[in-house]
N, C-alpha and C positions, 0 to 999 in steps of 0.2 A: 203804519202802525205806531201808536203812541208808546212812549217808554216811561216807566215810573220815575218820578223826580228823585233826585239824590237823597232828599230827606227821608223818603219812604224806603228807598233801596237801603239806606243806612240802617233803618229799623229792621229790615229783613236780614241784614248782614250781622246784626248784633249777636245772635246765638253762635256765630262762628268765631267770635272773639272772647267768649266767656271762658273764665278760668275755672274749670271743673276740678273737684277733688276726686280721689279714688275712694269709694265708699265700701263698707262691708256689705256682704250679701243682703239683698233686700228680702223682706218677707214675701211670701207667695201672694200674687194678686188674686182677685176674685175669679178671674178667668182661668186660673192655673190649677184647677182642682184635678184635672186629668193628669196622667203620667206624662212627664216631659221627655221628649226624645231629643238628645243633644247630637248635633252634627259638627263639622269642623268650624263653620262660620255662624250658624244659627242654632237655636233650639225651637222645638215645635210642641205645642199643646193642642189637642183636638177636643171638640165638644159636639154633641149631637150626631144626627144621621141624616142622610139625604144627599142632594147634589152639593158638590164642594164649593165652599167660599173661602178663599185664602186672604188673610189680613196681614199686611206688612207695615209696620210702624216706621216712623221717620228717625232722623238723627237724634241720638241720645234718648229716644223714647222706648218705653217698655211695651209689652203686649197689653198692658192695662189701659193704654190709650183707647182701646176698643171696648172697654167695659160697658159703655152705654148701649151697644148694639149686639154684642156677642151672644148674650143669653137668648135674646129674641130670635136671632138668626138660627141658633142651634135647635129651635123648635121644629124647623123644617129642613135644615141643611147640616152637612158636616162642615163645621167651622174649624179652619186650620189657622191657629194663631202663631205667627212667626215672631221671634225675638232675636235680635242680633247679639251674639256673644260679646260681653263687655258692657252691655247696657243693663239697667235695673240691678246693679251690684253684682252681676254674675261674672264668672271668670272669663277673661278676654280670649284665652287660648290662641288659636291661629290668627285671630284678628289683630294681633300686634305686628303682623307683617303686612307689606303691601298686597293688594289684590283683594281687598275686603268686598267691594261691590261685585266683582266677578265671582268671588267665592260664594256670596249670598245667592246670586243667580244660579250657580251650579248646584248648590245644596237644595234650593227650592225645586229645580228641575229634577234632581235625583229623587226627592221626596215624592213628587208628583208621579214619576215613573214607577217607583217602588209600590205606591199605593193605588195606582191606576186612577188618578184624578185628572187626567187630561180633559181639557175643555172647561176648566174651573172658572168661576167668577173670581177675579182678583181685585182687591182694593188696597191701594198703597197711598200713604200719607207722606208728603214732602219727599225725603230721600227714598222712601218706600215707593212713591209714585215713579221715580226714575228707575228704580229696580224693576218695577212692573213693566215699564217700557223696554228695558234691556231684555227682560224675559220674553216679551212679545216679539222682539226683534230676533233673538237667538233661537227661541223654541216656540214658534207660533202655535203649535198644537197644544201646548200646555194651557193656554188661556182662551176661554170662550168669549170673554168680555172683560174689560179693564176699567175700573174707576180710579181716577187720579185725583187725589185731594190736595189741592194747592201745591202743585209742583210744576216745574218747567222742563222742557226737553234739554235745556242747558242753563245752568244757574247763572252763567256769565251774561245772559241777556239783561240782567239787572244793571250791568255796567254800561248799557247803551248799545245802539245799533252797529257801532263800528268795532265793538270788542271782539277779540279772537282768543282762542284757547292759549296761544303762545303769549299773548299780552297779559292774560289773567294768571297764567301759571306761576310766575314769580311771587305774586301777591298771595296766591293760594298756598304756596310752599311756606312763605313766611308765617302765614296764619296757622298752618299745620304745626310748624315747629314751636310757635308760641303756645298753642293749646296743649301740645304734648308735654311741654316743659312745666305745665301747671300740675302735673301728676303729684298728688299728695299735698297740694296747697289749696285748701278750701277757700272759696271766695263767694260767700252767700250773697253779698251785695251785687256781684256781677250776675249771679244766677237770677236774682230778682229783676235786674235790668233786662235780662233776656226774656223772662216771663212777661214783663210788661210790653215788650215789643211784639210778642207772639200770641198773646191772648188778651181779651178785653175785660173779662170779669174777674173779680178778686179770687173767687173759688177756682176758676180756670188757671189763674196765675200761680196759685199755691201748688196745684198739681204739677205744673211745669217746673217750678223751682225744685220740687222733690225729685222729679225725674232727672233733671240736669245734674243735681248734686250726687245722684247715685250712678251716673254713667262714668265709665273709665275714659278720661280725656284723651288717652293715647289712641283708643279706638275711634272716638269721636273725631279726633284730629285727622287720622288717616282716611276715614270715611268721608269727611268733609272735603278733604283735598281731592279725592277721587270724584266726588260729586261735582266739584267746581271745574274739573278738567275733563268731564265726560260730556261731549256735545252730540246729541242725537238729532239735531235739527235736520240734517241731511238724510236721516233714515226714516223720517215720519211718513213720507209718501209711500214707502214700501211696507208699512205696518198696517195690515188689513184688519187687525183686531178692532172691534167696535170699542170706542173710548167714550166714557163719560167723564167730563172734567168738572169737578166741584171747586169753586173758587170763592174767596171772600170779598166783601166790600164793607166799608165803614166810613166814619167821618174822616179818618186819615187816608183812606183809599176809596174815594167815592166811585159809584158805579160808572160814571162818565169816563173814568180813567181805567178802572178794572176791566170793563167789558172789552175795549179795543186791545188792551195789553194781552189778556189771556187768549182771546180769540185769534189775535195775530200770531201768538206764540205757537198755536196748534193748527194754523190755517192749512199747512201742507198735508196734514193727516186726512185720509179719505173718509173716515167715519167717526165724527166727533159730535157728542151732545154736550152743550154747555149748561151748567146749572150754577147760578150765582146764589150765595147765601148772604143776605144782608146782616148788618150789625154783628159781624164776626171778624176775627183776625185769622192768623195762620192755623190755629187749633180750632177749626170750625166745630169739631165734634164736642168740644168743651164749651165754647161760647154759645152755640145754638144746638143743643143736643136733640131737641124735638125735630127741628128742620133737617138735621143731619140724619137721624134715624129714618125719617120719611124718604129722604133721597136714597139712602141705602136700600130700603125696602123696595122702592121703585126700580132700582138698578138690578137687584138680584132676582126680582120677579117672584 
């Protein structure tokens, strides 16, 4: 298995170093017309009727990341839009304490049970993809199929084949503390640097800047730390949920590198379909909205 060179790994790591401010509550997104249900770690907005599709955004991202596909999905599906408390300018609540990722999983599981949504199609981007894997591991009946959008079973794989959680943890802790200390200290330049590392197009980058600036860095810091220290590689073989992995390639990460890296990362999972989206970065849905919508439509059926 090939590993991503340090220069590319550094670009992926950039968002973990950004100094986010704490912003005022954000205006409601286009996908937030329905009544919002707030839980301990997440809030949920639903659209449409039909078989359930649950959308989980990534680190510092709002539910608006799914605006390009949510309305179309809602024509034939019950679309459940998750948002982590503390992102999009919302109150952080319980997410100011450790246990953010486990809490997100528990809340989603409780929401599925309460609303009889077992066997849902779940789509998770970045950290949301890891949450989807955690949900499939802990509550396999919740998920009928899982789409992971540019996420790994362990973030530490970016550090190379010999990396371990024990070795990465001190670095993750230092990054967490640095990010949390940025609360109330806006740094637009850092947010712009993050956006350029995660999206290719100017319009895409502008959205990422806005999202990063509205996220509570204390929540982002703790969620990032837990993401970096959660290693599911050893659990992949036991996850029977069918997985579709959507991953990017670009001039900075050519297909000759992206293909073996992502396929190697999920090689132990028994049921994986790989879909590469060219000319895109981490925010595939922003850089290539048509290709992303097509992949989502094929996934949900």
